[in-house]
C-alpha positions as CSV (number, residue, x, y, z in Angstrom):
1,M,76.3,91.2,3.9
2,I,74.0,90.1,6.7
3,E,74.3,91.6,10.1
4,E,72.3,92.1,13.3
5,A,69.7,94.9,13.1
6,S,70.0,97.8,15.5
7,E,67.8,100.7,16.7
8,T,68.9,102.8,13.8
9,D,67.3,100.3,11.4
10,C,63.8,100.6,12.8
11,E,62.5,103.1,10.2
12,E,63.6,100.9,7.2
13,L,62.4,97.7,8.9
14,E,59.0,99.3,9.6
15,R,58.5,99.9,5.8
16,L,59.5,96.3,5.0
17,I,57.3,94.8,7.7
18,A,54.3,96.9,6.5
19,Q,54.6,95.4,3.0
20,E,54.2,91.7,4.1
21,F,53.2,91.7,7.8
22,A,50.9,94.7,8.2
23,Y,48.5,92.6,10.3
24,K,51.2,92.6,13.0
25,G,50.9,96.3,13.6
26,L,54.5,96.8,14.3
27,D,55.7,100.4,14.4
28,R,59.2,101.7,15.1
29,Q,58.8,101.5,18.8
30,K,57.5,97.9,18.8
31,I,60.3,96.9,16.4
32,S,62.9,98.5,18.7
33,M,61.5,96.6,21.6
34,R,61.7,93.3,19.7
35,I,65.3,94.0,18.7
36,Q,66.1,94.5,22.4
37,T,64.2,91.4,23.7
38,P,66.3,88.5,24.9
39,G,65.8,85.4,22.7
40,I,64.8,87.4,19.7
41,M,67.3,88.3,17.0
42,V,66.7,90.4,13.9
43,F,69.1,90.3,11.0
44,K,69.3,92.5,7.9
45,K,70.6,92.0,4.5
46,I,72.5,95.0,3.3
47,V,72.9,95.9,-0.4
48,G,74.8,99.1,-1.0
49,K,73.6,101.2,1.9
50,K,70.0,99.9,2.0
51,I,68.3,97.1,3.8
52,A,67.2,94.6,1.1
53,G,65.5,92.3,3.5
54,F,65.4,90.9,7.0
55,V,64.7,87.9,9.1
56,E,63.6,87.6,12.7
57,I,64.2,84.5,14.8
58,E,63.2,83.5,18.3
59,I,64.8,81.0,20.5
60,T,62.1,79.2,22.5
61,E,62.2,76.4,25.1
62,G,62.4,72.8,24.1
63,G,65.0,73.2,21.4
64,I,62.6,74.9,19.0
65,G,63.6,78.0,17.1
66,M,61.0,80.1,15.4
67,I,61.5,82.0,12.2
68,N,58.9,84.8,13.0
69,A,59.3,86.7,9.8
70,I,61.4,86.8,6.6
71,S,61.0,89.3,3.9
72,V,62.8,90.9,1.0
73,S,61.9,94.2,-0.5
74,R,59.9,93.8,-3.7
75,K,62.5,95.6,-5.7
76,M,65.2,93.3,-4.5
77,R,63.5,89.9,-5.0
78,N,64.8,87.0,-7.2
79,K,68.4,87.8,-6.4
80,G,68.9,85.0,-3.8
81,Y,68.6,87.3,-0.7
82,G,65.7,85.3,0.7
83,K,67.8,82.1,0.5
84,E,70.7,83.9,2.1
85,L,68.5,85.2,5.0
86,L,67.0,81.8,5.6
87,R,70.3,80.0,5.6
88,H,71.6,82.6,8.1
89,A,68.6,82.2,10.3
90,L,69.1,78.4,10.3
91,G,72.7,78.8,11.2
92,R,72.0,81.1,14.1
93,L,69.3,78.7,15.4
94,A,71.8,75.9,15.2
95,D,74.4,78.0,17.0
96,N,71.8,78.4,19.8
97,E,71.3,74.6,20.0
98,C,67.8,74.6,18.5
99,K,66.9,71.1,17.1
100,T,63.9,72.2,15.1
101,A,63.1,75.3,13.1
102,R,59.4,76.2,12.8
103,L,57.6,78.9,10.9
104,L,54.2,80.0,9.7
105,V,53.3,80.7,6.1
106,K,50.0,81.6,4.4
107,K,48.6,78.6,2.5
108,N,48.6,80.5,-0.8
109,N,52.1,81.9,-0.6
110,S,53.6,79.4,-3.1
111,A,56.9,81.4,-3.6
112,A,57.7,81.2,0.2
113,K,56.6,77.6,0.4
114,K,59.0,76.7,-2.4
115,L,61.9,78.4,-0.7
116,Y,61.1,76.6,2.5
117,Q,60.7,73.2,0.8
118,D,64.0,73.7,-1.1
119,H,65.7,74.1,2.3
120,G,64.2,71.0,3.9
121,F,61.1,72.3,5.6
122,W,57.9,70.3,5.4
123,H,54.2,71.1,6.1
124,S,53.5,69.8,9.6
125,A,50.1,71.2,10.5
126,V,47.4,73.8,9.8
127,H,47.5,76.7,12.3
128,T,44.4,77.2,14.4
129,K,44.1,80.9,13.5
130,K,43.8,82.7,10.2
131,I,45.6,85.8,9.1
132,D,43.9,88.3,6.9
133,G,41.2,85.6,6.4
134,E,43.7,83.2,5.0
135,E,44.6,79.7,6.3
136,I,48.0,79.5,7.8
137,E,50.3,76.4,7.6
138,V,53.0,75.4,10.1
139,W,56.2,74.3,8.5
140,E,59.2,72.6,10.3
141,K,62.7,71.5,9.6
142,E,65.1,69.4,11.8
143,I,68.3,71.4,12.3
144,T,71.5,69.6,11.9
145,T,75.1,70.9,12.1
146,E,78.2,69.6,10.4
147,H,79.1,68.1,13.7
148,D,75.9,66.0,13.6
149,Y,77.1,64.4,10.3
150,L,80.3,63.2,11.9
151,N,78.6,61.2,14.6
Protein backbone atom coordinates (compact mmCIF):
# COMPACT_ATOMS: atom_id res chain seq x y z
CA MET A 1 0.00 0.00 0.00
CA ILE A 2 1.24 3.50 -0.88
CA GLU A 3 -0.13 6.47 0.99
CA GLU A 4 0.79 10.04 1.77
CA ALA A 5 3.31 10.42 4.59
CA SER A 6 2.39 12.38 7.69
CA GLU A 7 4.08 13.99 10.68
CA THR A 8 4.02 10.67 12.55
CA ASP A 9 6.27 9.13 9.86
CA CYS A 10 9.16 11.57 10.26
CA GLU A 11 11.24 9.33 12.54
CA GLU A 12 11.12 6.36 10.15
CA LEU A 13 11.65 8.62 7.13
CA GLU A 14 14.69 10.18 8.80
CA ARG A 15 16.32 6.72 9.04
CA LEU A 16 15.59 5.94 5.38
CA ILE A 17 16.82 9.32 4.19
CA ALA A 18 20.03 8.98 6.21
CA GLN A 19 20.84 5.72 4.31
CA GLU A 20 20.80 7.23 0.81
CA PHE A 21 20.64 11.00 1.15
CA ALA A 22 22.75 11.84 4.21
CA TYR A 23 24.23 14.81 2.33
CA LYS A 24 20.82 16.52 2.47
CA GLY A 25 21.07 16.82 6.25
CA LEU A 26 17.35 16.27 6.77
CA ASP A 27 16.31 15.72 10.37
CA ARG A 28 12.78 15.07 11.61
CA GLN A 29 11.94 18.76 11.82
CA LYS A 30 13.09 19.48 8.26
CA ILE A 31 11.24 16.40 6.98
CA SER A 32 8.09 17.59 8.76
CA MET A 33 8.45 21.01 7.14
CA ARG A 34 8.81 19.39 3.68
CA ILE A 35 5.69 17.27 4.24
CA GLN A 36 3.77 20.47 5.03
CA THR A 37 5.16 22.52 2.11
CA PRO A 38 2.65 23.22 -0.67
CA GLY A 39 3.76 21.62 -3.94
CA ILE A 40 5.80 18.91 -2.21
CA MET A 41 4.29 15.47 -1.60
CA VAL A 42 5.88 12.56 0.23
CA PHE A 43 4.48 9.06 -0.19
CA LYS A 44 5.38 5.95 1.77
CA LYS A 45 5.22 2.28 0.86
CA ILE A 46 3.85 0.32 3.80
CA VAL A 47 4.64 -3.37 4.29
CA GLY A 48 3.12 -4.79 7.42
CA LYS A 49 3.38 -1.90 9.84
CA LYS A 50 6.70 -0.52 8.58
CA ILE A 51 7.71 1.96 5.93
CA ALA A 52 9.54 -0.04 3.27
CA GLY A 53 10.34 3.00 1.14
CA PHE A 54 9.31 6.48 0.15
CA VAL A 55 9.24 8.92 -2.73
CA GLU A 56 9.14 12.71 -2.65
CA ILE A 57 7.81 14.71 -5.58
CA GLU A 58 7.64 18.43 -6.19
CA ILE A 59 5.38 20.27 -8.58
CA THR A 60 7.29 23.13 -10.18
CA GLU A 61 6.33 25.80 -12.66
CA GLY A 62 6.41 25.15 -16.38
CA GLY A 63 4.84 21.70 -16.26
CA ILE A 64 7.89 20.02 -14.73
CA GLY A 65 7.56 17.63 -11.82
CA MET A 66 10.64 16.75 -9.83
CA ILE A 67 11.20 13.39 -8.22
CA ASN A 68 13.40 14.69 -5.41
CA ALA A 69 14.08 11.36 -3.74
CA ILE A 70 13.11 7.73 -3.98
CA SER A 71 14.46 5.04 -1.70
CA VAL A 72 13.64 1.56 -0.45
CA SER A 73 15.04 0.17 2.78
CA ARG A 74 18.00 -2.12 2.10
CA LYS A 75 16.16 -5.04 3.73
CA MET A 76 13.15 -4.54 1.43
CA ARG A 77 14.90 -4.22 -1.95
CA ASN A 78 14.36 -6.44 -4.99
CA LYS A 79 10.66 -6.86 -4.26
CA GLY A 80 9.34 -4.33 -6.79
CA TYR A 81 8.71 -1.57 -4.25
CA GLY A 82 10.95 0.93 -6.05
CA LYS A 83 8.99 0.36 -9.27
CA GLU A 84 5.72 0.76 -7.40
CA LEU A 85 6.86 4.04 -5.80
CA LEU A 86 8.13 5.38 -9.13
CA ARG A 87 4.87 4.54 -10.90
CA HIS A 88 2.91 6.18 -8.10
CA ALA A 89 5.05 9.32 -8.33
CA LEU A 90 4.56 9.51 -12.11
CA GLY A 91 0.80 9.10 -11.69
CA ARG A 92 0.65 11.88 -9.13
CA LEU A 93 2.73 14.16 -11.36
CA ALA A 94 0.34 13.45 -14.24
CA ASP A 95 -2.63 14.16 -11.94
CA ASN A 96 -1.05 17.56 -11.28
CA GLU A 97 -0.73 18.26 -15.02
CA CYS A 98 3.05 17.93 -15.19
CA LYS A 99 4.28 17.22 -18.71
CA THR A 100 7.83 16.25 -17.78
CA ALA A 101 9.28 14.30 -14.85
CA ARG A 102 12.85 15.12 -13.91
CA LEU A 103 15.24 13.61 -11.37
CA LEU A 104 18.90 13.57 -10.41
CA VAL A 105 20.92 10.39 -10.04
CA LYS A 106 24.54 9.67 -9.20
CA LYS A 107 26.45 8.64 -12.32
CA ASN A 108 27.59 5.34 -10.77
CA ASN A 109 24.15 4.31 -9.41
CA SER A 110 23.50 1.66 -12.06
CA ALA A 111 20.57 0.02 -10.22
CA ALA A 112 18.63 3.30 -10.03
CA LYS A 113 19.49 4.21 -13.62
CA LYS A 114 18.18 0.83 -14.83
CA LEU A 115 14.90 1.41 -12.97
CA TYR A 116 14.54 4.86 -14.51
CA GLN A 117 15.45 3.66 -18.00
CA ASP A 118 12.94 0.80 -17.73
CA HIS A 119 10.27 3.43 -17.04
CA GLY A 120 11.09 5.62 -20.03
CA PHE A 121 13.54 8.09 -18.51
CA TRP A 122 16.60 9.17 -20.46
CA HIS A 123 19.83 10.91 -19.54
CA SER A 124 19.41 14.55 -20.56
CA ALA A 125 22.36 16.37 -18.99
CA VAL A 126 25.16 16.34 -16.46
CA HIS A 127 24.32 18.44 -13.40
CA THR A 128 26.60 21.37 -12.65
CA LYS A 129 27.21 20.23 -9.05
CA LYS A 130 28.64 17.07 -7.57
CA ILE A 131 27.25 15.21 -4.56
CA ASP A 132 29.69 13.48 -2.23
CA GLY A 133 32.33 14.09 -4.91
CA GLU A 134 30.32 12.16 -7.51
CA GLU A 135 29.07 13.38 -10.84
CA ILE A 136 25.30 13.78 -11.02
CA GLU A 137 23.15 13.14 -14.07
CA VAL A 138 19.80 14.72 -14.92
CA TRP A 139 17.23 12.23 -16.24
CA GLU A 140 13.85 13.12 -17.73
CA LYS A 141 10.68 11.51 -18.99
CA GLU A 142 7.71 12.93 -20.84
CA ILE A 143 4.56 12.21 -18.88
CA THR A 144 1.56 10.97 -20.79
CA THR A 145 -1.82 9.88 -19.54
CA GLU A 146 -4.30 7.42 -20.95
CA HIS A 147 -6.25 10.42 -22.21
CA ASP A 148 -3.22 11.50 -24.26
CA TYR A 149 -3.27 8.20 -26.16
CA LEU A 150 -6.87 8.73 -27.22
CA ASN A 151 -6.18 12.04 -29.01
